[in-house]
N, C-alpha and C positions, 0 to 999 in steps of 0.2 A: 463496471468493475469498480467496486467501492463507490465513493462519491465523486472522486476525481483522480486521474492517474496520468502521469506524463513522464516521458523519457526524454532527457536532455539531448541536445545535438552533439554536445562535447562529452557525453557520458553521464552516468548517474540516472536516478529515477526517483520520483516522488509519488506517493499514494496516500490519499485521505480516505478513511473509512469510518463508518458509524460505529460508535462504541461509547455509549454514555458511561462516564466515569468521574471520579473525584480524585484530585491530586493536590499537590502543594499550592497550586495557582487557583484552586477552586473546582468547580464543576464544568465539564466540557462534554460535548455531544460527539466529538470526533477525535480520532488519533491520526496524527501525521507521521507517516513512515518515509524515511529517506535513505537512499543507497548512493554513496559516493564512490566513484571509480576513478582510477588514474587514466585508464584507456577505455574507450567505448567498447562494450560487449554486445552490441546490437540488441536483439530481442531478449537475450539472457538476463539483462538487468531487471526487467519488469517480472520475469518469471521467478528470479531469486527473491525480489522484494515481496511479491505476492505470496510466495511460499512462507516466508518468515512472518508476514502480516497475518496469514491465516492461522498460523500456530499461536501467535500472540493473541489474536481474537478469541481463539479457543480457550486459552489460559485465563483470559480476562472475563470469559462468560458472555461474550457478545458476538459469537460466530454467526448466530442466526440473523442478526441485523447488519452485519459487516458488508454483505454483498460481495464477497471475495470468491471467485470461481475456483474450482479444482484445476482448470486448464485456463491460461491466459488467452483471451480472444485476440483475434487479429487486430492491429491498430486501426483506428479510425481518425478521420480528420488530419490536419497537418499543421 
């Protein structure tokens, strides 16, 4: 899912996905998307962040290389 995705133990989620772009800081190959929460939302955090990231990737024209699935897969690793 993307290049890297993690849900924090205390809440929140982070997702990096491919999306070559130019910004104020120069050219980058990835976008970092982060969701902060006050209370843990369990699996919902990554579902929300993935949904927003998919929409952003679509608007930025990089949905085809972002590797963001329509449905968030089950967690792997620990």
